[in-house]
N, CA, C and O of each residue as an XYZ file, in Angstrom:
816
protein
N      77.697    108.155     24.132
C      76.367    108.243     23.812
C      75.607    107.156     23.374
O      76.096    106.310     22.626
N      74.357    107.099     23.804
C      73.566    105.906     23.591
C      72.293    106.385     23.138
O      71.922    107.517     23.449
N      71.372    105.386     22.212
C      70.173    105.576     21.729
C      69.140    104.919     22.670
O      69.395    104.491     23.796
N      67.997    104.900     22.084
C      66.826    103.930     22.941
C      65.687    104.628     22.781
O      65.598    105.596     22.027
N      64.743    104.173     23.488
C      63.377    104.456     23.681
C      62.869    105.467     24.834
O      62.879    105.102     26.010
N      62.544    106.410     24.554
C      62.069    107.158     25.873
C      60.689    107.600     25.854
O      60.157    107.634     24.744
N      59.865    108.014     27.063
C      58.759    108.652     27.098
C      58.864    109.585     28.281
O      59.233    109.226     29.399
N      58.508    110.813     27.944
C      58.383    111.691     28.877
C      57.456    112.888     28.709
O      57.272    113.416     27.613
N      56.793    113.357     30.012
C      55.986    114.246     29.959
C      56.184    115.361     30.938
O      56.410    115.138     32.128
N      56.099    116.533     30.441
C      56.004    117.836     31.408
C      54.829    118.727     31.107
O      54.574    118.938     29.921
N      54.069    119.283     32.063
C      53.165    120.041     32.040
C      53.770    121.464     32.457
O      54.245    121.699     33.568
N      53.687    122.332     31.455
C      54.140    123.656     31.785
C      53.163    124.714     31.782
O      52.189    124.565     31.043
N      53.260    125.837     32.534
C      52.088    126.973     32.649
C      52.927    128.137     32.174
O      54.002    128.340     32.738
N      52.555    128.868     31.250
C      53.376    129.987     30.797
C      52.477    131.171     31.184
O      52.639    132.130     30.430
N      51.599    131.356     32.131
C      51.207    132.436     32.559
C      51.204    132.411     34.204
O      52.202    132.025     34.812
N      50.101    132.817     34.834
C      49.725    132.791     36.295
C      48.665    131.579     36.643
O      47.506    131.703     36.246
N      48.972    130.660     37.224
C      48.453    129.597     37.380
C      47.389    129.949     38.569
O      47.741    130.507     39.608
N      46.024    129.549     38.288
C      45.135    129.624     39.433
C      45.465    128.709     40.779
O      46.412    127.923     40.788
N      44.707    128.869     41.756
C      45.000    128.175     42.958
C      44.740    126.795     42.685
O      45.465    125.921     43.160
N      43.579    126.487     41.820
C      42.988    125.142     41.949
C      44.058    124.533     41.088
O      44.539    123.519     41.594
N      44.641    124.929     39.744
C      45.518    124.376     39.028
C      46.846    124.054     39.749
O      47.376    122.976     39.481
N      47.385    124.812     40.563
C      48.353    124.378     41.389
C      47.961    123.326     42.338
O      48.854    122.536     42.645
N      46.895    123.175     42.817
C      46.482    122.009     43.622
C      46.362    120.982     43.041
O      46.954    120.059     43.601
N      45.642    120.615     41.787
C      45.705    119.576     41.082
C      47.002    119.220     40.649
O      47.393    118.064     40.815
N      47.839    120.225     40.021
C      49.278    119.696     39.770
C      50.076    119.085     41.044
O      50.767    118.074     40.919
N      49.943    119.720     42.192
C      50.559    119.236     43.192
C      50.311    117.696     43.729
O      51.087    116.874     44.216
N      48.794    117.652     43.410
C      48.319    116.179     44.021
C      48.905    115.156     42.991
O      49.370    114.075     43.351
N      48.854    115.564     41.687
C      49.684    114.748     40.631
C      50.934    114.432     40.881
O      51.326    113.270     40.784
N      51.782    115.521     41.265
C      52.996    115.211     41.584
C      53.080    114.498     42.796
O      53.843    113.534     42.734
N      52.494    114.691     43.939
C      52.516    113.624     45.146
C      52.371    112.164     44.619
O      53.186    111.316     44.981
N      51.432    111.879     43.839
C      51.472    110.675     43.415
C      52.570    110.077     42.617
O      52.773    108.863     42.570
N      53.277    110.977     41.985
C      54.105    110.525     40.922
C      55.398    110.102     41.710
O      56.158    109.237     41.272
N      55.598    110.750     42.875
C      56.775    110.826     44.011
C      56.410    109.499     44.837
O      57.274    108.673     45.131
N      54.926    109.349     45.221
C      54.533    107.920     45.725
C      55.112    106.754     45.246
O      55.801    105.954     45.878
N      54.696    106.709     43.788
C      55.225    105.500     43.008
C      56.853    105.560     43.009
O      57.502    104.590     43.401
N      57.474    106.752     42.548
C      58.946    106.744     42.435
C      59.620    106.036     43.486
O      60.429    105.113     43.381
N      59.119    106.666     44.633
C      59.757    106.476     45.807
C      59.263    105.278     46.742
O      59.729    105.054     47.860
N      58.255    104.544     46.126
C      57.776    103.273     46.750
C      58.671    102.238     46.905
O      59.377    101.892     45.958
N      58.738    101.631     48.123
C      59.546    100.324     48.272
C      58.682     99.088     48.328
O      57.677     99.150     49.036
N      58.934     98.014     47.696
C      57.958     97.033     47.713
C      58.601     95.495     47.494
O      59.688     95.412     46.923
N      57.994     94.419     47.901
C      58.656     93.230     48.033
C      58.978     92.764     46.599
O      58.324     93.200     45.651
N      59.918     91.936     46.445
C      60.197     91.131     45.045
C      58.972     90.347     44.864
O      58.411     89.737     45.775
N      58.512     90.400     43.415
C      57.392     89.522     43.284
C      56.158     90.574     43.042
O      55.261     90.306     42.243
N      56.183     91.688     43.730
C      54.955     92.523     43.365
C      54.496     92.653     42.202
O      55.319     92.502     41.300
N      53.322     92.911     41.881
C      52.896     93.102     40.481
C      52.504     94.727     40.158
O      52.001     95.345     41.096
N      52.663     95.270     39.185
C      52.721     96.881     39.152
C      51.326     97.232     39.682
O      51.272     98.137     40.515
N      49.891     96.469     39.203
C      48.785     96.948     39.568
C      48.649     97.115     41.020
O      47.645     97.707     41.415
N      49.436     96.718     41.809
C      49.361     96.878     43.364
C      49.849     98.177     43.595
O      49.340     98.802     44.525
N      50.845     98.767     42.847
C      51.421    100.335     43.148
C      50.282    101.231     42.397
O      50.403    102.442     42.583
N      49.342    100.869     41.687
C      48.624    102.127     40.920
C      47.720    103.103     41.986
O      47.510    104.292     41.747
N      47.335    102.566     42.921
C      46.430    103.358     44.068
C      47.635    104.501     44.455
O      47.338    105.695     44.479
N      48.925    104.069     44.735
C      49.792    105.009     45.461
C      49.877    106.395     44.560
O      50.071    107.509     45.047
N      49.689    106.103     43.108
C      49.757    107.448     42.330
C      48.514    108.341     42.674
O      48.602    109.568     42.615
N      47.235    107.638     43.072
C      46.158    108.202     42.985
C      45.495    108.822     44.153
O      44.471    109.504     44.152
N      46.412    108.397     45.379
C      45.793    108.535     46.717
C      45.620    109.753     47.222
O      44.716    109.961     48.031
N      46.660    110.950     46.719
C      46.414    112.442     46.924
C      45.303    112.716     46.140
O      44.485    113.433     46.717
N      44.983    112.355     44.927
C      43.760    112.969     44.115
C      42.593    112.198     44.692
O      41.536    112.827     44.633
N      42.525    111.103     45.185
C      41.541    110.486     45.772
C      40.908    111.351     47.099
O      39.754    111.720     47.321
N      42.039    111.497     47.804
C      41.708    112.405     49.214
C      40.825    113.502     48.557
O      39.736    113.706     49.095
N      41.144    114.204     47.506
C      40.441    115.436     47.353
C      39.148    115.085     46.398
O      38.565    116.055     45.913
N      38.739    113.990     46.144
C      37.578    113.761     45.426
C      37.710    113.622     43.923
O      36.749    113.625     43.155
N      39.192    113.481     43.508
C      39.639    113.339     42.195
C      40.218    112.383     41.704
O      40.717    111.585     42.498
N      40.355    112.126     40.233
C      40.987    110.721     39.760
C      41.491    111.491     38.267
O      41.553    112.677     37.945
N      41.816    110.201     37.531
C      42.195    110.056     36.217
C      41.766    108.982     35.765
O      41.473    108.063     36.530
N      41.642    108.880     34.459
C      40.851    107.682     33.933
C      42.056    106.710     33.054
O      41.610    105.853     32.291
N      43.316    106.840     33.162
C      44.258    106.092     32.294
C      45.064    105.274     33.454
O      44.973    105.444     34.670
N      45.758    104.479     32.852
C      46.755    103.666     33.819
C      48.036    104.813     34.261
O      48.251    105.924     33.776
N      48.674    104.185     35.214
C      49.663    105.059     35.737
C      51.150    104.960     35.197
O      51.982    105.863     35.281
N      51.381    103.476     34.522
C      52.653    103.430     34.004
C      52.606    102.205     33.001
O      51.608    101.484     32.965
N      53.766    101.972     32.143
C      53.636    100.864     31.185
C      55.036    100.683     30.994
O      55.848    101.597     31.136
N      55.388     99.282     30.611
C      56.864     99.066     30.329
C      57.189     99.851     29.071
O      56.312    100.281     28.321
N      58.474    100.016     28.878
C      59.273    100.859     27.962
C      60.196     99.874     27.363
O      61.119     99.331     27.970
N      59.818     99.649     25.896
C      61.110     98.888     25.157
C      62.300     99.553     24.953
O      62.267    100.783     24.987
N      63.512     98.900     24.717
C      64.621     99.551     24.240
C      64.612     99.372     22.554
O      64.626     98.222     22.114
N      64.594    100.264     21.823
C      64.549    100.441     20.368
C      63.405     99.663     19.737
O      63.333     99.359     18.546
N      62.352     99.325     20.866
C      61.043     98.495     20.511
C      59.932     99.451     20.708
O      60.002    100.616     20.317
N      58.793     98.898     21.383
C      57.531     99.774     21.328
C      57.759    100.670     22.483
O      58.343    100.173     23.445
N      57.460    101.687     22.536
C      57.381    102.861     23.870
C      56.336    102.089     24.812
O      56.706    101.971     25.981
N      55.171    101.582     24.503
C      54.238    100.561     25.362
C      54.697     99.393     25.213
O      54.490     98.827     24.140
N      55.324     98.834     26.094
C      55.949     97.522     25.883
C      55.816     96.533     27.043
O      56.220     96.954     28.126
N      55.235     95.074     26.999
C      55.144     94.381     27.890
C      56.337     93.817     28.623
O      57.408     94.181     28.138
N      56.421     93.000     29.697
C      55.064     92.372     30.236
C      54.663     93.260     31.407
O      53.689     92.905     32.072
N      55.281     94.322     31.713
C      55.107     94.594     33.196
C      54.092     96.031     32.839
O      54.034     96.451     31.684
N      53.492     96.554     33.725
C      53.030     97.891     33.814
C      52.321     98.218     35.204
O      52.254     97.401     36.123
N      51.831     99.433     35.246
C      51.157     99.955     36.501
C      49.793    100.527     36.200
O      49.558    101.558     35.571
N      48.931     99.692     36.751
C      47.496    100.103     35.883
C      46.426     99.547     37.049
O      46.740     98.658     37.840
N      45.096    100.211     37.037
C      44.047     99.739     37.942
C      43.477     98.651     37.040
O      42.660     97.890     37.559
N      43.822     98.459     35.655
C      43.156     97.364     34.846
C      43.781     96.181     35.358
O      44.996     96.193     35.556
N      43.050     95.093     35.612
C      43.469     93.824     35.906
C      43.830     93.025     34.626
O      43.050     92.246     34.078
N      45.133     93.306     34.191
C      45.505     92.562     33.120
C      46.712     91.591     33.757
O      47.119     91.825     34.895
N      47.198     90.620     33.062
C      48.213     89.788     33.468
C      49.528     90.335     33.445
O      50.425     89.677     32.918
N      49.787     91.546     33.989
C      51.010     91.881     34.411
C      52.093     91.168     35.262
O      51.829     90.816     36.412
N      53.359     90.942     34.683
C      54.246     90.162     35.191
C      54.769     90.791     36.577
O      54.542     91.978     36.814
N      55.458     90.003     37.471
C      55.831     90.532     38.799
C      56.903     91.684     38.243
O      57.355     91.617     37.099
N      57.226     92.645     39.085
C      58.196     93.739     38.825
C      59.641     93.082     39.208
O      59.760     92.474     40.272
N      60.653     93.217     38.371
C      61.955     92.705     38.693
C      63.050     93.820     38.439
O      62.862     94.748     37.652
N      64.176     93.653     39.150
C      65.418     94.745     38.903
C      65.750     94.625     37.524
O      65.986     93.509     37.061
N      65.798     95.687     36.785
C      66.347     96.001     35.490
C      65.114     96.291     34.490
O      65.269     96.654     33.324
N      63.830     96.070     35.133
C      62.717     96.686     34.330
C      62.355     98.019     34.042
O      62.334     98.819     34.977
N      62.064     98.393     32.892
C      62.043     99.959     32.674
C      60.451    100.161     32.495
O      59.804     99.435     31.740
N      59.897    101.153     33.213
C      58.597    101.517     33.027
C      58.431    103.055     33.060
O      59.379    103.814     33.261
N      57.216    103.441     32.857
C      56.889    104.798     33.113
C      56.105    104.966     34.200
O      55.387    104.036     34.566
N      56.126    106.378     34.993
C      55.485    106.705     36.070
C      54.830    108.137     35.612
O      55.560    109.105     35.396
N      53.546    108.201     35.492
C      52.849    109.315     34.662
C      51.302    109.283     35.047
O      50.401    108.940     34.281
N      51.141    109.731     36.466
C      49.861    110.023     36.682
C      49.538    111.526     36.143
O      50.365    112.297     35.657
N      48.024    111.792     36.355
C      47.685    112.971     35.576
C      46.573    113.534     36.254
O      46.226    113.090     37.349
N      45.917    114.581     35.635
C      44.680    114.977     36.137
C      43.940    115.841     34.899
O      44.596    116.671     34.270
N      42.741    115.624     34.642
C      42.246    116.528     33.394
C      40.877    117.029     33.865
O      40.003    116.251     34.246
N      40.712    118.467     33.822
C      39.517    119.194     34.096
C      39.271    119.587     32.724
O      39.919    120.393     32.056
N      37.973    118.730     32.296
C      37.250    118.905     31.109
C      36.934    120.471     30.676
O      36.296    121.288     31.340
N      37.596    120.683     29.295
C      37.400    122.012     28.852
C      38.162    123.040     29.340
O      38.019    124.203     28.962
N      39.124    122.614     30.317
C      39.850    123.654     31.061
C      41.520    123.664     31.025
O      42.259    124.580     30.662
N      41.832    122.465     31.477
C      43.136    122.218     31.648
C      43.690    120.569     31.801
O      42.885    119.734     32.216
N      44.688    120.276     31.550
C      45.239    118.846     31.810
C      46.778    119.099     32.321
O      47.570    119.992     32.020
N      46.903    117.976     33.208
C      48.220    117.754     33.878
C      48.624    116.409     33.716
O      47.728    115.567     33.779
N      50.130    115.915     33.462
C      50.639    114.838     33.503
C      52.057    115.102     33.878
O      52.631    116.078     33.395
N      52.581    114.404     34.597
C      53.971    114.228     34.868
C      54.518    112.976     34.915
O      54.306    112.161     35.813
N      55.294    112.794     33.859
C      55.844    111.464     33.656
C      57.498    111.258     33.340
O      58.116    111.783     32.414
N      58.001    110.405     34.305
C      59.322    109.943     34.135
C      59.412    108.804     33.465
O      58.315    108.287     33.249
N      60.655    108.032     32.920
C      60.747    106.645     32.761
C      61.779    106.503     33.962
O      62.673    107.277     34.305
N      61.306    105.028     34.609
C      62.023    104.562     35.842
C      62.554    103.288     35.715
O      61.974    102.461     35.010
N      63.587    103.016     36.307
C      64.061    101.802     36.212
C      63.809    100.918     37.824
O      64.065    101.291     38.969
N      63.403    100.048     37.477
C      63.352     99.053     38.824
C      64.763     98.497     39.465
O      65.525     97.708     38.907
N      64.917     99.029     40.630
C      66.310     98.517     41.366
C      66.131     97.919     42.755
O      65.183     98.204     43.487
N      67.112     97.065     43.070
C      67.124     96.666     44.444
C      66.888     97.732     45.426
O      67.200     98.879     45.108
N      66.327     97.478     46.691
C      66.166     98.365     47.735
C      66.873     97.929     48.967
O      66.853     96.748     49.315
N      67.478     98.820     49.614
C      67.992     98.353     50.875
C      67.021     98.538     52.005
O      66.803     99.716     52.288
N      66.506     97.796     52.582
C      65.725     97.959     53.902
C      66.323     97.326     55.266
O      67.260     96.535     55.369
N      65.556     97.869     56.240
C      66.097     97.592     57.571
C      65.862     95.914     57.964
O      66.601     95.217     58.659
N      64.633     95.535     57.307
C      64.476     93.982     57.743
C      64.336     93.492     56.399
O      64.396     94.174     55.375
N      64.148     92.281     56.484
C      64.224     91.441     55.190
C      63.311     90.267     55.264
O      63.836     89.154     55.246
N      61.955     90.368     55.350
C      60.916     89.258     55.557
C      61.150     88.075     54.955
O      61.159     88.201     53.730
N      61.316     87.138     55.276
C      61.320     85.986     54.544
C      62.364     85.878     53.616
O      62.205     85.031     52.737
N      63.468     86.587     53.605
C      64.734     86.763     52.520
C      63.988     86.990     51.383
O      64.388     86.252     50.483
N      62.895     87.837     50.971
C      62.551     87.790     49.776
C      63.084     89.251     49.045
O      62.994     89.510     47.845
N      63.602     90.037     50.000
C      64.051     91.413     49.405
C      63.247     92.266     48.997
O      62.058     91.969     48.879
N      63.740     93.585     48.673
C      62.760     94.674     48.271
C      63.190     95.218     47.014
O      64.309     94.923     46.593
N      62.356     96.055     46.303
C      62.706     96.876     45.226
C      62.146     98.314     45.343
O      61.358     98.672     46.218
N      62.600     99.025     44.451
C      62.369    100.391     44.433
C      62.471    101.048     42.809
O      62.676    100.294     41.858
N      62.339    102.203     42.670
C      62.500    102.658     41.365
C      63.569    103.878     41.292
O      63.560    104.712     42.197
N      64.370    103.972     40.357
C      65.220    105.092     40.317
C      64.767    105.829     38.710
O      64.528    105.193     37.684
N      64.748    107.019     38.841
C      64.479    107.799     37.871
C      65.562    107.879     36.585
O      66.691    108.334     36.768
N      65.196    107.478     35.492
C      65.927    107.456     34.257
C      65.848    109.075     33.524
O      66.831    109.676     33.092
N      64.618    109.516     33.513
C      64.385    110.640     32.917
C      65.047    112.005     33.975
O      64.889    111.908     35.192
N      65.681    113.074     33.460
C      66.111    114.067     34.075
C      65.619    115.473     33.469
O      66.280    116.143     32.675
N      64.441    115.786     33.935
C      63.898    117.163     33.209
C      63.142    117.774     34.452
O      62.355    117.206     35.209
N      63.610    119.149     34.465
C      62.798    119.736     35.655
C      61.340    119.680     35.542
O      60.729    119.542     34.482
N      60.757    119.812     36.855
C      59.546    119.895     37.117
C      59.220    121.186     37.579
O      59.871    121.648     38.516
N      58.208    121.911     37.004
C      58.185    123.456     37.091
C      57.531    123.474     38.618
O      56.498    122.949     39.035
N      58.378    124.157     39.187
C      58.319    124.339     40.623
C      56.980    125.656     40.889
O      56.262    125.705     41.887
N      56.939    126.456     39.911
C      55.904    127.766     39.851
C      54.339    126.951     40.101
O      53.416    127.468     40.730
N      54.290    125.730     39.532
C      53.136    124.902     39.802
C      52.712    124.184     40.972
O      51.639    123.582     41.019
N      53.611    124.241     42.001
C      53.718    123.354     43.015
C      53.200    124.340     44.378
O      53.715    125.402     44.726
N      52.086    123.674     44.983
C      51.737    124.356     46.223
C      52.629    123.731     47.421
O      52.373    122.668     47.986
N      53.457    124.376     47.635
C      54.678    123.615     48.747
C      53.921    123.019     50.066
O      54.243    122.022     50.713
N      52.831    123.904     50.281
C      52.310    123.527     51.711
C      51.445    122.507     51.632
O      50.787    122.201     52.626
N      51.323    121.869     50.515
C      50.432    120.488     50.332
C      51.509    119.463     50.440
O      51.138    118.321     50.711
N      52.789    119.685     50.271
C      53.910    118.540     50.303
C      54.349    118.119     51.923
O      54.142    118.839     52.900
N      54.871    117.046     51.941
C      55.322    116.484     53.285
C      57.012    117.005     52.957
O      57.430    117.424     51.878
N      57.713    116.849     54.098
C      59.018    117.109     54.096
C      60.040    116.104     53.142
O      61.085    116.369     52.547
N      59.298    114.900     53.265
C      59.841    113.787     52.603
C      59.708    114.271     51.050
O      60.730    114.402     50.377
N      58.652    114.486     50.602
C      58.433    114.905     49.137
C      59.003    116.216     48.689
O      59.143    116.496     47.498
N      59.354    117.073     49.753
C      60.075    118.130     49.318
C      61.541    117.670     49.179
O      62.242    118.146     48.286
N      61.976    116.829     49.971
C      63.479    116.430     49.675
C      63.711    115.377     48.718
O      64.848    114.986     48.450
N      62.656    114.902     48.191
C      62.742    114.196     46.887
C      62.589    115.063     45.747
O      63.183    114.702     44.731
N      61.910    116.148     45.694
C      61.743    117.070     44.559
C      63.305    117.720     44.493
O      63.852    117.731     43.390
N      63.923    118.184     45.499
C      65.250    118.895     45.609
C      66.473    117.939     45.268
O      67.464    118.235     44.600
N      66.207    116.841     45.821
C      67.199    115.767     45.217
C      67.142    115.411     43.670
O      68.093    115.291     42.898
N      65.799    115.273     43.416
C      65.776    115.074     41.781
C      66.445    116.206     41.183
O      67.373    116.059     40.388
N      65.944    117.475     41.587
C      66.501    118.584     40.760
C      67.728    118.763     40.783
O      68.268    119.257     39.793
N      68.538    118.379     42.003
C      70.156    118.154     42.089
C      70.720    117.438     41.199
O      71.659    117.826     40.504
N      70.148    116.227     41.138
C      70.756    115.206     39.753
C      70.645    115.871     38.484
O      71.567    115.893     37.669
N      69.263    116.541     38.267
C      69.195    117.098     37.005
C      70.298    118.198     36.696
O      70.848    118.278     35.598
N      70.551    118.982     37.697
C      71.543    119.905     37.497
C      73.060    119.393     37.405
O      73.911    120.057     36.814
N      73.370    118.055     38.087
C      74.460    117.629     38.168
C      74.683    116.797     36.797
O      75.802    116.810     36.286
N      73.784    116.182     36.291
C      74.110    115.168     35.148
C      73.947    115.978     33.701
O      74.801    115.970     32.815
N      72.597    116.722     33.642
C      71.958    117.300     32.643
C      73.083    118.724     32.507
O      73.768    118.995     31.521
N      73.026    119.336     33.547
C      74.193    120.489     33.616
C      75.434    120.512     33.154
O      75.967    121.501     32.650
N      76.071    119.151     33.346
C      77.639    118.795     33.108
C      77.495    118.633     31.257
O      78.303    119.014     30.411
N      76.388    118.049     31.094
C      76.409    117.917     29.429
C      76.089    119.130     28.798
O      76.696    119.326     27.745
N      75.202    120.101     29.204
C      75.090    121.390     28.641
C      76.354    122.293     28.558
O      76.583    123.007     27.581
N      77.289    122.199     29.831
C      78.535    122.967     29.828
C      79.397    122.518     28.723
O      80.033    123.210     27.927
N      79.291    121.017     28.829
C      80.311    120.460     27.782
C      79.905    121.040     26.258
O      80.801    121.261     25.444
N      78.680    121.243     25.972
C      78.152    121.591     24.716
C      78.278    123.052     24.445
O      78.156    123.546     23.324
N      78.543    123.748     25.598
C      78.670    125.184     25.448
C      77.183    125.887     25.299
O      77.027    127.027     24.860
N      76.263    125.138     25.677
C      74.952    125.595     25.803
C      74.469    126.320     27.166
O      73.740    125.873     28.051
N      75.070    127.510     27.062
C      75.229    128.486     28.402
C      73.699    128.685     28.613
O      73.225    128.360     29.701
N      72.831    129.241     27.560
C      71.559    129.744     27.870
C      70.702    128.421     28.319
O      69.843    128.526     29.195
N      70.916    127.439     27.815
C      70.049    126.163     28.552
C      70.382    126.025     29.947
O      69.595    126.012     30.893
N      71.877    125.903     29.972
C      72.362    125.707     31.394
C      71.725    126.754     32.544
O      71.560    126.438     33.723
N      71.449    127.862     32.056
C      71.190    129.020     33.087
C      69.645    128.779     33.208
O      69.106    129.223     34.222
N      68.785    128.045     32.172
C      67.377    127.785     32.410
C      67.205    126.807     33.267
O      66.322    126.873     34.122
N      68.169    125.583     33.136
C      68.076    124.487     33.888
C      68.443    124.896     35.516
O      67.874    124.420     36.498
N      69.428    125.798     35.529
C      69.725    126.253     37.126
C      68.611    126.788     37.617
O      68.212    126.497     38.745
N      67.909    127.732     36.730
C      66.713    128.511     37.142
C      65.607    127.516     37.769
O      64.940    127.660     38.794
N      65.621    126.474     36.843
C      64.300    125.565     36.963
C      64.329    124.720     38.264
O      63.384    124.188     38.847
N      65.866    124.732     38.625
C      66.046    123.496     39.638
C      66.457    123.986     40.966
O      67.165    123.299     41.702
N      66.002    125.235     41.312
C      66.353    125.947     42.467
C      65.487    125.080     43.636
O      64.328    124.714     43.446
N      66.169    124.842     44.750
C      65.615    124.198     46.002
C      64.230    124.927     46.266
O      64.111    126.149     46.181
N      63.262    124.123     46.574
C      62.163    124.675     47.384
C      62.141    124.239     48.867
O      62.749    123.286     49.353
N      61.352    125.087     49.476
C      61.211    124.909     51.034
C      59.918    124.953     51.335
O      59.157    125.494     50.534
N      59.448    124.430     52.468
C      58.095    124.625     53.176
C      58.117    125.721     53.989
O      59.027    125.871     54.804
N      56.998    126.709     53.839
C      56.793    127.727     54.707
C      56.313    127.482     56.237
O      55.451    126.623     56.419
N      56.809    128.167     57.295
C      56.366    127.758     58.618
C      55.031    128.355     58.911
O      54.477    128.130     59.987
C-alpha cells in the first residue's frame, strides 16, 4: 500500500442523458483517448499534444477554455511543474519517461451541464516500427483506474481503435481494482465495478 497525490474526475449522469449530452461526452472521451494513446518523439513538449484532445470537439464546432493536463507531484502540489499539456505557450519542459501528468479534456454548456474525464497518466517508452534518427518514442499509461460511464457514450461516434481502448481500460479496472475489492470483501462495490466495465461494441 502506498500514498501520494492524485487527481481524477468522472462525470456521471443519474438520469437519462439527452442525445446532445451523449454526443458531447463522446467527443470529450475521444479527446481523452487521443492524448492517452498518443505516440510521440522523445523531446516533445506537452503543448504540442493539446490539439489532440480538442480535435473531435473542434470538428463539431465546440471547445473548452482550460488546459488539457498538468504535472502531478508526489506528496507535493497536485498542479506541479515542469511539464503540462496546454494551448497556453508557457515554458513547459519536454516530456520524459517517468513524468506524471493529468489528461483531462472537458466541455461546458453554460447554464446546462459540464463534462470532464480526467486520468493521471505516466509517460512511458513506446515501441514503434521505426526509430527516426534513434531518438525514440514515448506514450502514456493510465495510472487512474476508475470506470468511464458507458451509458454516456454514443458508440457510433467511436472508431474501432477507440472502442478497443475503452474495453482494454475497463478490463484493467476490473482486474486490478476488482482484485482489491475482492480482497477487502466489498462485494457490492465489486458488483458495481463489473456492471460499469462491461465491454462495448459498435452497432453495424
